[in-house]
N, CA, C and O atoms as a MOPAC input file, in Angstrom:
PM7 MOZYME 1SCF
protein

 N      2.49800 1     2.11900 1   -10.17300 1
 C      1.55700 1     3.19900 1   -10.00500 1
 C      2.09900 1     4.09800 1    -8.89100 1
 O      2.54000 1     3.61200 1    -7.84900 1
 N      2.06100 1     5.38500 1    -9.11700 1
 C      2.53800 1     6.36500 1    -8.15000 1
 C      1.34200 1     7.01900 1    -7.46600 1
 O      0.40700 1     7.46600 1    -8.13100 1
 N      1.37600 1     7.07400 1    -6.13000 1
 C      0.28000 1     7.65600 1    -5.35600 1
 C      0.79900 1     8.86000 1    -4.58500 1
 O      1.73500 1     8.74600 1    -3.79300 1
 N      0.18800 1    10.01200 1    -4.82200 1
 C      0.52700 1    11.24600 1    -4.12400 1
 C     -0.26200 1    11.27100 1    -2.81500 1
 O     -1.49200 1    11.23600 1    -2.82000 1
 N      0.45400 1    11.33300 1    -1.70400 1
 C     -0.18900 1    11.27900 1    -0.38100 1
 C     -0.32600 1    12.63400 1     0.28600 1
 O     -0.75000 1    12.70800 1     1.44000 1
 N      0.01900 1    13.69800 1    -0.40300 1
 C      0.01500 1    15.02100 1     0.23300 1
 C     -1.35500 1    15.39300 1     0.78800 1
 O     -1.43200 1    16.08500 1     1.80300 1
 N     -2.42100 1    14.96100 1     0.16100 1
 C     -3.76000 1    15.29300 1     0.66800 1
 C     -4.20300 1    14.37300 1     1.80800 1
 O     -5.28400 1    14.56000 1     2.36800 1
 N     -3.37600 1    13.37900 1     2.15600 1
 C     -3.70500 1    12.45200 1     3.23800 1
 C     -3.00900 1    12.80600 1     4.54300 1
 O     -3.32800 1    12.23800 1     5.58700 1
 N     -2.05800 1    13.74200 1     4.49500 1
 C     -1.37000 1    14.15000 1     5.71400 1
 C     -0.39000 1    13.11600 1     6.24100 1
 O     -0.17400 1    13.02400 1     7.45000 1
 N      0.20000 1    12.34300 1     5.35000 1
 C      1.17100 1    11.32500 1     5.73400 1
 C      2.29600 1    11.33200 1     4.70600 1
 O      2.06500 1    11.58000 1     3.52300 1
 N      3.50000 1    11.06100 1     5.16300 1
 C      4.62500 1    11.00400 1     4.22900 1
 C      4.71100 1     9.62200 1     3.59600 1
 O      4.11700 1     8.65900 1     4.08300 1
 N      5.44900 1     9.54500 1     2.51900 1
 C      5.67900 1     8.25700 1     1.88200 1
 C      6.41200 1     7.29400 1     2.79800 1
 O      6.12200 1     6.09800 1     2.81800 1
 N      7.35800 1     7.82000 1     3.55000 1
 C      8.12600 1     6.99800 1     4.48300 1
 C      7.21900 1     6.38100 1     5.54200 1
 O      7.31800 1     5.18500 1     5.81600 1
 N      6.34300 1     7.17500 1     6.13800 1
 C      5.43500 1     6.65500 1     7.16100 1
 C      4.43200 1     5.66200 1     6.57600 1
 O      4.13700 1     4.63600 1     7.18900 1
 N      3.91400 1     5.97200 1     5.39200 1
 C      2.96400 1     5.05600 1     4.74900 1
 C      3.63800 1     3.72600 1     4.44300 1
 O      3.05700 1     2.66400 1     4.66600 1
 N      4.86700 1     3.78300 1     3.93000 1
 C      5.61800 1     2.56000 1     3.63000 1
 C      5.77100 1     1.70200 1     4.88600 1
 O      5.58000 1     0.48700 1     4.83100 1
 N      6.10800 1     2.31500 1     6.00300 1
 C      6.30300 1     1.57400 1     7.25400 1
 C      5.00300 1     0.97900 1     7.78000 1
 O      4.97600 1    -0.17100 1     8.21800 1
 N      3.93200 1     1.75600 1     7.73700 1
 C      2.63200 1     1.24200 1     8.20500 1
 C      2.17800 1     0.06100 1     7.36100 1
 O      1.73900 1    -0.96100 1     7.89000 1
 N      2.28800 1     0.20700 1     6.04300 1
 C      1.83400 1    -0.85300 1     5.15100 1
 C      2.71000 1    -2.09400 1     5.27300 1
 O      2.21200 1    -3.21800 1     5.21700 1
 N      3.99900 1    -1.89200 1     5.43600 1
 C      4.90900 1    -3.02700 1     5.61800 1
 C      4.53300 1    -3.83000 1     6.86000 1
 O      4.67000 1    -5.05300 1     6.87500 1
 N      4.06400 1    -3.15200 1     7.89100 1
 C      3.68100 1    -3.82400 1     9.14000 1
 C      2.52700 1    -4.80200 1     8.95400 1
 O      2.36900 1    -5.72500 1     9.75300 1
 N      1.71800 1    -4.61400 1     7.91200 1
 C      0.59700 1    -5.52700 1     7.67200 1
 C      0.83200 1    -6.43900 1     6.47200 1
 O     -0.05800 1    -7.19300 1     6.07800 1
 N      2.03200 1    -6.37100 1     5.89000 1
 C      2.36000 1    -7.27100 1     4.78400 1
 C      2.05800 1    -6.72300 1     3.41300 1
 O      2.02400 1    -7.48400 1     2.44600 1
 N      1.83800 1    -5.42700 1     3.29400 1
 C      1.61800 1    -4.79700 1     1.99200 1
 C      2.89400 1    -4.02800 1     1.65000 1
 O      3.24000 1    -3.05600 1     2.32100 1
 N      3.58300 1    -4.46700 1     0.61200 1
 C      4.86500 1    -3.87600 1     0.26600 1
 C      4.69600 1    -2.78200 1    -0.77600 1
 O      4.21000 1    -3.02500 1    -1.88100 1
 N      5.10300 1    -1.58100 1    -0.40900 1
 C      5.16900 1    -0.44000 1    -1.31700 1
 C      6.51300 1     0.23800 1    -1.07800 1
 O      7.21700 1    -0.09300 1    -0.12400 1
 N      6.86400 1     1.17000 1    -1.92500 1
 C      8.09900 1     1.92900 1    -1.73600 1
 C      7.77800 1     3.39600 1    -1.65000 1
 O      6.96400 1     3.90600 1    -2.41900 1
 N      8.41900 1     4.09000 1    -0.70800 1
 C      8.27300 1     5.54700 1    -0.67500 1
 C      8.85000 1     6.06500 1    -1.98700 1
 O      9.82200 1     5.51700 1    -2.50800 1
 N      8.25000 1     7.11400 1    -2.51200 1
 C      8.67000 1     7.63000 1    -3.80400 1
 C      8.32400 1     9.10500 1    -3.89900 1
 O      7.26500 1     9.53900 1    -3.44500 1
 N      9.21900 1     9.86400 1    -4.48900 1
 C      8.94200 1    11.28200 1    -4.71900 1
 C      7.84400 1    11.42000 1    -5.76900 1
 O      7.71800 1    10.59100 1    -6.67100 1
 N      7.06500 1    12.46800 1    -5.63600 1
 C      6.02300 1    12.78800 1    -6.60700 1
 C      6.41800 1    14.09800 1    -7.29800 1
 O      7.28800 1    14.81000 1    -6.79600 1
 N      5.80700 1    14.42500 1    -8.42300 1
 C      6.13900 1    15.69200 1    -9.07900 1
 C      5.97600 1    16.88600 1    -8.13500 1
 O      4.98000 1    16.99700 1    -7.41900 1
 N      6.95600 1    17.76200 1    -8.14900 1
 C      6.98100 1    18.97100 1    -7.31600 1
 C      6.97600 1    18.63700 1    -5.81700 1
 O      6.42500 1    19.38700 1    -5.01100 1
 N      7.58300 1    17.52800 1    -5.46000 1
 C      7.64200 1    17.08000 1    -4.07200 1
 C      8.42500 1    18.07900 1    -3.22400 1
 O      9.50200 1    18.52800 1    -3.61700 1
 N      7.88300 1    18.42000 1    -2.07000 1
 C      8.57100 1    19.33300 1    -1.15800 1
 C      9.31300 1    18.58300 1    -0.05100 1
 O     10.09300 1    19.18600 1     0.68600 1
 N      9.08200 1    17.29200 1     0.07100 1
 C      9.77400 1    16.47300 1     1.07000 1
 C     11.14200 1    16.05000 1     0.52200 1
 O     11.37800 1    16.06500 1    -0.68600 1
 N     12.02100 1    15.67800 1     1.43100 1
 C     13.34600 1    15.21100 1     1.01600 1
 C     13.21800 1    13.83100 1     0.36300 1
 O     12.22500 1    13.13600 1     0.58200 1
 N     14.20700 1    13.43000 1    -0.43300 1
 C     14.17400 1    12.10400 1    -1.05300 1
 C     14.17000 1    10.95800 1    -0.04300 1
 O     13.79000 1     9.83600 1    -0.37800 1
 N     14.58500 1    11.23300 1     1.17800 1
 C     14.56100 1    10.19300 1     2.21200 1
 C     13.20000 1    10.05900 1     2.87400 1
 O     12.94400 1     9.07500 1     3.56700 1
 N     12.32800 1    11.03300 1     2.67100 1
 C     11.00200 1    11.02300 1     3.29900 1
 C      9.92000 1    10.84200 1     2.23200 1
 O      9.12300 1     9.90900 1     2.32900 1
 N      9.87300 1    11.68600 1     1.24900 1
 C      8.95700 1    11.70300 1     0.10100 1
 C      7.50700 1    11.99700 1     0.47500 1
 O      7.11100 1    11.91600 1     1.63800 1
 N      6.73600 1    12.33900 1    -0.54500 1
 C      5.31000 1    12.62200 1    -0.36800 1
 C      4.43300 1    11.58100 1    -1.03400 1
 O      3.21800 1    11.75900 1    -1.12300 1
 N      5.02900 1    10.50400 1    -1.50200 1
 C      4.23400 1     9.51000 1    -2.20100 1
 C      4.74900 1     8.10400 1    -1.99400 1
 O      5.77300 1     7.87200 1    -1.35100 1
 N      3.99400 1     7.16600 1    -2.56700 1
 C      4.39600 1     5.76000 1    -2.57600 1
 C      4.24700 1     5.23000 1    -3.99300 1
 O      3.44000 1     5.71200 1    -4.78700 1
 N      5.05900 1     4.21700 1    -4.27700 1
 C      4.96900 1     3.53100 1    -5.56300 1
 C      4.44900 1     2.13500 1    -5.29000 1
 O      4.95400 1     1.42300 1    -4.42200 1
 N      3.43700 1     1.76200 1    -6.04100 1
 C      2.81300 1     0.45300 1    -5.88500 1
 C      3.09000 1    -0.35500 1    -7.14400 1
 O      2.75000 1     0.06500 1    -8.25000 1
 N      3.70400 1    -1.50700 1    -6.96800 1
 C      3.95900 1    -2.39700 1    -8.09900 1
 C      2.82200 1    -3.39500 1    -8.25100 1
 O      2.09300 1    -3.67100 1    -7.29800 1
 N      2.67800 1    -3.93000 1    -9.44600 1
 C      1.59200 1    -4.87900 1    -9.68300 1
 C      2.01800 1    -6.30600 1   -10.00900 1
 O      1.14200 1    -7.16900 1   -10.06700 1
 N      3.29800 1    -6.62200 1   -10.22800 1
 C      3.63600 1    -7.98900 1   -10.62600 1
 C      3.16200 1    -9.07500 1    -9.66400 1
 O      2.65700 1   -10.10400 1   -10.11200 1
 N      3.30800 1    -8.87300 1    -8.36300 1
 C      2.92200 1    -9.93800 1    -7.44000 1
 C      1.40700 1   -10.12900 1    -7.39500 1
 O      0.93800 1   -11.25600 1    -7.23300 1
 N      0.64700 1    -9.06900 1    -7.53200 1
 C     -0.81400 1    -9.24500 1    -7.49000 1
 C     -1.31900 1    -9.93700 1    -8.74500 1
 O     -2.26900 1   -10.71700 1    -8.68200 1
 N     -0.69800 1    -9.66500 1    -9.87600 1
 C     -1.10400 1   -10.37800 1   -11.08500 1
 C     -0.62300 1   -11.82500 1   -11.04400 1
 O     -1.30000 1   -12.71700 1   -11.55500 1
 N      0.54600 1   -12.06500 1   -10.43500 1
 C      1.04400 1   -13.44300 1   -10.28500 1
 C      0.12700 1   -14.26400 1    -9.38700 1
 O     -0.04300 1   -15.46500 1    -9.59600 1
 N     -0.45900 1   -13.61900 1    -8.39400 1
 C     -1.38600 1   -14.30700 1    -7.49300 1
 C     -2.74200 1   -14.54100 1    -8.15600 1
 O     -3.51800 1   -15.37900 1    -7.69700 1
 N     -3.03100 1   -13.81600 1    -9.22100 1
 C     -4.31800 1   -13.97600 1    -9.89800 1
 C     -5.38300 1   -13.00400 1    -9.43800 1
 O     -6.57000 1   -13.22600 1    -9.67700 1
 N     -4.97400 1   -11.92200 1    -8.77600 1
 C     -5.94800 1   -10.91900 1    -8.35000 1
 C     -6.63000 1   -10.31500 1    -9.57500 1
 O     -6.01500 1   -10.12600 1   -10.62400 1
 N     -7.88600 1   -10.02700 1    -9.41600 1
 C     -8.67600 1    -9.35800 1   -10.45800 1
 C     -9.12000 1    -7.99500 1    -9.92000 1
 O     -8.61200 1    -7.52400 1    -8.90300 1
 N    -10.07400 1    -7.36900 1   -10.61500 1
 C    -10.52100 1    -6.02800 1   -10.25000 1
 C    -11.03700 1    -5.95500 1    -8.81000 1
 O    -10.71500 1    -5.01300 1    -8.08600 1
 N    -11.81900 1    -6.92300 1    -8.39800 1
 C    -12.39800 1    -6.90600 1    -7.05100 1
 C    -11.29500 1    -6.90100 1    -5.98400 1
 O    -11.38100 1    -6.15700 1    -5.00700 1
 N    -10.26900 1    -7.72300 1    -6.16800 1
 C     -9.17900 1    -7.78200 1    -5.19900 1
 C     -8.34600 1    -6.50100 1    -5.22000 1
 O     -7.86900 1    -6.05400 1    -4.17700 1
 N     -8.17200 1    -5.91800 1    -6.39000 1
 C     -7.43300 1    -4.65700 1    -6.49200 1
 C     -8.18700 1    -3.54200 1    -5.76200 1
 O     -7.56800 1    -2.68300 1    -5.13400 1
 N     -9.50700 1    -3.55500 1    -5.84200 1
 C    -10.30100 1    -2.57700 1    -5.09700 1
 C    -10.15500 1    -2.79200 1    -3.59600 1
 O    -10.11500 1    -1.82900 1    -2.83000 1
 N    -10.07600 1    -4.05600 1    -3.17100 1
 C     -9.85300 1    -4.36300 1    -1.75100 1
 C     -8.49900 1    -3.82100 1    -1.30400 1
 O     -8.38400 1    -3.23700 1    -0.22600 1
 N     -7.48300 1    -4.01300 1    -2.12700 1
 C     -6.14700 1    -3.51500 1    -1.79300 1
 C     -6.17200 1    -1.99200 1    -1.67500 1
 O     -5.57300 1    -1.43400 1    -0.75600 1
 N     -6.85300 1    -1.32300 1    -2.59000 1
 C     -6.96000 1     0.13900 1    -2.52000 1
 C     -7.64500 1     0.56800 1    -1.23000 1
 O     -7.21900 1     1.53300 1    -0.59400 1
 N     -8.69800 1    -0.13400 1    -0.83900 1
 C     -9.39300 1     0.18000 1     0.42200 1
 C     -8.47900 1    -0.04400 1     1.62400 1
 O     -8.46300 1     0.75700 1     2.55800 1
 N     -7.72300 1    -1.13300 1     1.59300 1
 C     -6.79200 1    -1.43000 1     2.68400 1
 C     -5.74900 1    -0.33500 1     2.80100 1
 O     -5.48600 1     0.15700 1     3.89800 1
 N     -5.15100 1     0.05200 1     1.68100 1
 C     -4.13800 1     1.11100 1     1.69200 1
 C     -4.74500 1     2.40600 1     2.22800 1
 O     -4.12800 1     3.08500 1     3.04800 1
 N     -5.92800 1     2.74600 1     1.77800 1
 C     -6.57700 1     3.97000 1     2.23600 1
 C     -6.82800 1     3.94600 1     3.74100 1
 O     -6.57400 1     4.93800 1     4.42500 1
 N     -7.32300 1     2.83000 1     4.26300 1
 C     -7.57200 1     2.72800 1     5.70600 1
 C     -6.28300 1     2.87800 1     6.51400 1
 O     -6.28300 1     3.49400 1     7.57900 1
 N     -5.20700 1     2.32400 1     6.01500 1
 C     -3.94400 1     2.38600 1     6.74500 1
 C     -3.35600 1     3.79400 1     6.70200 1
 O     -2.87200 1     4.28500 1     7.72200 1
 N     -3.38700 1     4.45000 1     5.54300 1
 C     -2.76200 1     5.77700 1     5.47000 1
 C     -3.63800 1     6.87700 1     6.05600 1
 O     -3.10600 1     7.88600 1     6.51800 1
 N     -4.94800 1     6.72400 1     6.05600 1
 C     -5.80100 1     7.77900 1     6.59600 1
 C     -6.14600 1     7.58600 1     8.06400 1
 O     -6.19400 1     8.55200 1     8.82500 1
 N     -6.38700 1     6.33900 1     8.46700 1
 C     -6.84800 1     6.07600 1     9.83200 1
 C     -5.85000 1     5.29100 1    10.67700 1
 O     -6.10600 1     5.02400 1    11.85100 1
 N     -4.71400 1     4.92000 1    10.08500 1
 C     -3.72900 1     4.07900 1    10.76400 1
 C     -4.40400 1     2.82500 1    11.32400 1
 O     -4.12000 1     2.40200 1    12.44400 1
 N     -5.29100 1     2.24500 1    10.53500 1
 C     -6.09300 1     1.09500 1    10.95400 1
 C     -5.34000 1    -0.21500 1    10.74500 1
 O     -5.87400 1    -1.14900 1    10.14800 1
 N     -4.11200 1    -0.28700 1    11.23000 1
 C     -3.26000 1    -1.45200 1    11.02400 1
 C     -3.89000 1    -2.71400 1    11.59500 1
 O     -3.93900 1    -3.73800 1    10.91400 1
 N     -4.36900 1    -2.65800 1    12.82400 1
 C     -4.97200 1    -3.84000 1    13.44800 1
 C     -6.22300 1    -4.29000 1    12.70500 1
 O     -6.46600 1    -5.48600 1    12.54400 1
 N     -6.99800 1    -3.34000 1    12.26500 1
 C     -8.27100 1    -3.62500 1    11.58600 1
 C     -8.06400 1    -4.35400 1    10.26600 1
 O     -8.84700 1    -5.24000 1     9.92500 1
 N     -7.03300 1    -4.00100 1     9.52500 1
 C     -6.88600 1    -4.55300 1     8.17700 1
 C     -5.86300 1    -5.67000 1     8.05700 1
 O     -5.81100 1    -6.33100 1     7.02000 1
 N     -5.05500 1    -5.90400 1     9.06800 1
 C     -4.05300 1    -6.96400 1     8.95000 1
 C     -4.69900 1    -8.32100 1     8.71600 1
 O     -4.15300 1    -9.14700 1     7.98400 1
 N     -5.84300 1    -8.56200 1     9.32300 1
 C     -6.57200 1    -9.80900 1     9.09700 1
 C     -7.07700 1    -9.88800 1     7.65900 1
 O     -7.04600 1   -10.95800 1     7.05100 1
 N     -7.54300 1    -8.76300 1     7.11000 1
 C     -8.01300 1    -8.74300 1     5.72100 1
 C     -6.89100 1    -9.09000 1     4.75700 1
 O     -7.10300 1    -9.81900 1     3.78800 1
 N     -5.69800 1    -8.56900 1     5.02100 1
 C     -4.54600 1    -8.85900 1     4.16400 1
 C     -4.21900 1   -10.34400 1     4.21600 1
 O     -3.98200 1   -10.97500 1     3.18600 1
 N     -4.20700 1   -10.89100 1     5.41700 1
 C     -3.89900 1   -12.31200 1     5.58200 1
 C     -4.91900 1   -13.18000 1     4.85100 1
 O     -4.54300 1   -14.13000 1     4.16400 1
 N     -6.19300 1   -12.86700 1     4.99100 1
 C     -7.24100 1   -13.64100 1     4.32500 1
 C     -7.12100 1   -13.55500 1     2.80500 1
 O     -7.29200 1   -14.55400 1     2.10600 1
 N     -6.83100 1   -12.37400 1     2.30500 1
 C     -6.68200 1   -12.18500 1     0.86400 1
 C     -5.51800 1   -13.01500 1     0.32700 1
 O     -5.64000 1   -13.65600 1    -0.71700 1
 N     -4.40300 1   -13.00600 1     1.02900 1
 C     -3.23200 1   -13.77300 1     0.59300 1
 C     -3.47200 1   -15.27600 1     0.69600 1
 O     -2.95500 1   -16.04100 1    -0.11800 1
 N     -4.24100 1   -15.69900 1     1.67400 1
 C     -4.56100 1   -17.12500 1     1.80100 1
 C     -5.46600 1   -17.59300 1     0.66300 1
 O     -5.35400 1   -18.73300 1     0.21200 1
 N     -6.35900 1   -16.72500 1     0.19900 1
 C     -7.24900 1   -17.08100 1    -0.92200 1
 C     -6.48800 1   -17.16400 1    -2.22900 1
 O     -6.90800 1   -17.87500 1    -3.14200 1
 N     -5.35600 1   -16.43800 1    -2.33900 1
 C     -4.57300 1   -16.39900 1    -3.56700 1
 C     -3.10100 1   -16.67500 1    -3.25900 1
 O     -2.27300 1   -15.76600 1    -3.33500 1
 N     -2.76600 1   -17.93000 1    -2.91000 1
 C     -1.37000 1   -18.22000 1    -2.55000 1
 C     -0.43100 1   -18.08500 1    -3.75200 1
 O     -0.82200 1   -18.29400 1    -4.90100 1
 N      0.82800 1   -17.72600 1    -3.44400 1
 C      1.83200 1   -17.64800 1    -4.50500 1
 C      2.18900 1   -19.02600 1    -5.04300 1
 O      2.41800 1   -19.19500 1    -6.24000 1
 N      2.23400 1   -19.99700 1    -4.16000 1
 C      2.60700 1   -21.35400 1    -4.55000 1
 C      1.51700 1   -22.30000 1    -4.11500 1
 O      0.99500 1   -22.18800 1    -3.00600 1
 N      1.16800 1   -23.23600 1    -4.98500 1
 C      0.12000 1   -24.20200 1    -4.63100 1
 C      0.71700 1   -25.46800 1    -4.09100 1
 O     -0.01400 1   -26.39500 1    -3.74200 1

């Protein structure tokens, strides 16, 4: 899934770094008609294989969307890092 961040006032590169700091892996990615350089970008790409492998359903996907939004809009890294940890503990990759 490709997310255009131009209306959030953050680059794809910065969003990728903030999210990586809390354990949410995304990739910076150019969006259609992107004005940023390919090294910076205006968007992020979110993959779904790991969340489906963990068994996340709609409710957890909505939580992830809220977490991403809090990090890119408010830089709420400290606030949501605990939420990410709790979510991953509820749905471990390996039993």
